Kinemage of the C-alpha trace (Angstrom):
@kinemage 1
@onewidth
@group {chain A} dominant
@subgroup {mainchain}
@vectorlist {calphas} color= white
{ca met a 1} P -8.555 71.897 73.316
{ca val a 2} L -7.678 73.376 76.644
{ca glu a 3} L -8.811 71.372 80.061
{ca asp a 4} L -10.634 75.223 81.211
{ca asp a 5} L -12.632 74.535 78.274
{ca leu a 6} L -14.411 71.076 79.184
{ca val a 7} L -14.478 72.071 82.585
{ca leu a 8} L -16.652 74.939 81.810
{ca gly a 9} L -18.654 72.638 79.080
{ca gly a 10} L -19.067 70.611 81.625
{ca ile a 11} L -20.318 73.521 84.566
{ca leu a 12} L -23.129 73.997 81.037
{ca cys a 13} L -24.407 71.397 81.086
{ca glu a 14} L -24.506 70.841 84.340
{ca ala a 15} L -26.361 74.115 84.521
{ca arg a 16} L -28.825 73.185 81.730
{ca ile a 17} L -29.205 69.515 83.496
{ca arg a 18} L -30.491 70.998 86.733
{ca ala a 19} L -32.355 73.539 85.297
{ca asp a 20} L -34.096 70.727 83.555
{ca leu a 21} L -34.226 71.984 80.214
{ca ser a 22} L -33.652 70.169 76.841
{ca lys a 23} L -30.883 71.729 74.524
{ca lys a 24} L -33.598 72.228 72.360
{ca arg a 25} L -35.642 74.603 75.184
{ca ala a 26} L -32.130 75.688 76.701
{ca ala a 27} L -31.023 76.731 73.669
{ca gln a 28} L -34.856 79.251 72.758
{ca glu a 29} L -34.062 80.345 76.049
{ca ala a 30} L -30.575 81.532 75.476
{ca gly a 31} L -31.348 82.992 72.434
{ca val a 32} L -28.498 80.866 70.326
{ca ser a 33} L -28.864 78.168 68.171
{ca arg a 34} L -28.332 74.306 69.343
{ca arg a 35} L -25.402 73.797 67.623
{ca his a 36} L -23.339 76.441 69.623
{ca leu a 37} L -24.990 75.322 73.239
{ca ser a 38} L -23.694 71.702 72.016
{ca asp a 39} L -20.701 73.023 71.252
{ca ala a 40} L -20.348 75.419 74.691
{ca glu a 41} L -21.009 71.774 76.823
{ca lys a 42} L -18.071 69.931 74.573
{ca gly a 43} L -15.638 72.619 75.476
{ca lys a 44} L -15.290 73.281 71.570
{ca asn a 45} L -15.039 77.279 70.800
{ca ile a 46} L -17.734 79.415 70.630
{ca ser a 47} L -17.479 83.361 70.549
{ca val a 48} L -17.969 85.248 73.767
{ca ala a 49} L -21.874 86.628 72.950
{ca ile a 50} L -22.593 82.972 72.897
{ca leu a 51} L -21.209 82.078 75.943
{ca arg a 52} L -22.230 85.422 77.845
{ca lys a 53} L -25.943 84.229 76.764
{ca leu a 54} L -25.806 81.066 77.986
{ca leu a 55} L -24.134 82.301 81.212
{ca leu a 56} L -26.804 84.646 81.859
{ca arg a 57} L -29.879 82.347 81.197
{ca tyr a 58} L -28.231 79.548 83.214
{ca gly a 59} L -27.707 82.238 85.916
{ca ile a 60} L -23.357 82.346 86.380
{ca ala a 61} L -21.277 84.710 86.573
{ca ile a 62} L -17.410 84.347 86.260
{ca thr a 63} L -14.965 86.703 87.829
{ca leu a 64} L -11.489 86.947 85.865
{ca asp a 65} L -9.245 88.802 89.138
{ca gly a 66} L -7.211 90.546 86.143
{ca lys a 67} L -3.777 88.922 86.691
{ca ser a 68} L -4.033 86.174 85.535
{ca thr a 69} L -5.942 83.154 83.787
{ca asn a 70} L -7.710 82.075 86.815
{ca ala a 71} L -11.479 82.840 86.824
{ca ser a 72} L -13.860 81.952 89.742
{ca ile a 73} L -17.289 80.745 88.759
{ca thr a 74} L -20.260 81.053 90.913
{ca pro a 75} L -24.032 79.924 90.297
{ca val a 76} L -26.368 82.313 91.251
{ca asp a 77} L -30.100 81.952 91.736
{ca gly a 78} L -31.877 81.027 88.467
{ca arg a 79} L -34.413 83.693 88.679
{ca val a 80} L -31.782 85.951 88.867
{ca gly a 81} L -30.210 84.191 85.980
{ca ala a 82} L -33.597 84.764 84.339
{ca ala a 83} L -33.919 87.926 85.288
{ca leu a 84} L -29.919 88.647 83.711
{ca ala a 85} L -30.859 87.100 80.543
{ca lys a 86} L -34.152 89.135 80.226
{ca ile a 87} L -32.211 91.921 80.519
{ca asp a 88} L -29.405 91.327 78.431
{ca glu a 89} L -32.008 90.474 75.752
{ca gln a 90} L -33.224 94.219 75.927
{ca ala a 91} L -29.977 95.585 75.970
{ca ser a 92} L -29.343 94.539 72.831
{ca glu a 93} L -32.613 95.373 71.330
{ca ile a 94} L -31.672 98.627 73.240
{ca arg a 95} L -28.714 98.751 71.234
{ca arg a 96} L -30.475 98.335 68.326
{ca thr a 97} L -32.676 101.185 68.814
{ca ile a 98} L -29.314 103.440 69.062
{ca ala a 99} L -27.198 102.226 66.496
{ca ser a 100} L -30.358 102.816 64.184
{ca leu a 101} L -31.353 106.455 65.338
{ca glu a 102} L -28.162 107.524 65.496
{ca ala a 103} L -27.058 106.105 61.926
{ca ala a 104} L -30.488 107.940 60.903
{ca ala a 105} L -28.958 111.241 62.749
{ca gly a 106} L -25.591 110.445 61.193
{ca val a 107} L -24.127 110.450 65.303
{ca ala a 108} L -21.536 108.237 65.993
{ca thr a 109} L -22.955 105.135 68.139
{ca his a 110} L -19.693 104.347 70.087
{ca glu a 111} L -19.899 107.065 72.948
{ca leu a 112} L -23.206 105.788 73.789
{ca asn a 113} L -22.610 102.342 73.495
{ca asp a 114} L -20.047 102.426 76.136
{ca arg a 115} L -22.350 103.711 77.952
{ca ala a 116} L -25.247 102.247 77.991
{ca ser a 117} L -22.965 98.871 78.245
{ca ser a 118} L -21.667 100.602 81.266
{ca leu a 119} L -24.720 101.256 82.704
{ca ile a 120} L -26.748 98.172 81.977
{ca thr a 121} L -23.232 95.905 83.588
{ca ser a 122} L -23.942 98.034 86.525
{ca phe a 123} L -27.497 97.434 86.787
{ca ala a 124} L -26.651 93.021 86.316
{ca asn a 125} L -24.594 93.174 88.628
{ca his a 126} L -26.372 94.931 91.358
{ca leu a 127} L -29.072 92.608 89.976
{ca ser a 128} L -27.324 89.282 91.695
{ca gly a 129} L -27.336 90.482 95.372
{ca leu a 130} L -30.976 91.198 95.475
{ca ser a 131} L -33.209 88.834 97.696
{ca glu a 132} L -36.181 86.922 95.730
{ca asn a 133} L -39.116 89.715 97.183
{ca asp a 134} L -36.795 92.835 96.280
{ca leu a 135} L -36.005 90.737 92.556
{ca cys a 136} L -39.996 90.753 92.319
{ca lys a 137} L -40.489 94.257 92.896
{ca val a 138} L -37.464 95.063 90.381
{ca glu a 139} L -39.337 92.792 87.884
{ca gln a 140} L -42.619 94.848 88.313
{ca ser a 141} L -40.941 98.130 87.764
{ca leu a 142} L -38.727 97.743 84.772
{ca ala a 143} L -42.534 95.722 83.538
{ca glu a 144} L -44.452 99.085 84.693
{ca leu a 145} L -41.471 101.499 82.410
{ca val a 146} L -41.695 99.106 79.751
{ca ser a 147} L -45.004 98.872 79.453
{ca pro a 148} L -46.741 101.501 81.530
{ca gly a 149} L -50.334 99.606 82.538
{ca val a 150} L -50.123 97.033 81.347
{ca arg a 151} L -49.613 94.310 84.646
{ca pro a 152} L -46.971 91.814 84.668
{ca arg a 153} L -47.337 88.489 84.438
{ca thr a 154} L -45.254 87.161 87.598
{ca thr a 155} L -45.153 84.012 89.407
{ca lys a 156} L -44.607 85.196 93.022
{ca arg a 157} L -46.495 88.047 94.676
{ca val a 158} L -44.522 90.511 96.848
{ca ala a 159} L -45.866 90.577 99.913
{ca arg a 160} L -46.647 92.779 102.052
{ca lys a 161} L -46.651 94.166 105.821
{ca ser a 162} L -49.840 94.887 107.143
{ca val a 163} L -49.970 97.743 109.456
{ca ala a 164} L -52.243 96.353 112.680
């Protein structure tokens, strides 16, 4: 086991504890098994997909410098992390739907999946820089886009400025 793996495992464990989540609850919210979560926190070998789900759930961004194995790990606001995890889950569902439609039509999925991944990544990067108020607006817009006419359940209302 590499020392960096233990450090990352410790960061994941600390993020879960800070979020006041049990392993069972954290695994459910991230969409991974308890065993995968436990392995990740111990620095054991896990898939990139599992790591991505956990990082999104906890709102942790990892930036690789491209020239070496150095990485910077940045915690982001918990609501942003939860929103990113939700977007990632919806993106996976969209990819599956696209794949099934293309398979039925006999079209190659490679180009569309690459484009969808690129758009989702750009959107997720944009979300990480938003204020709480702007994040609420995005959340409402996404809910309206996905389920027109259904009012989204939000924990905080968007503040409106009154005109005097």
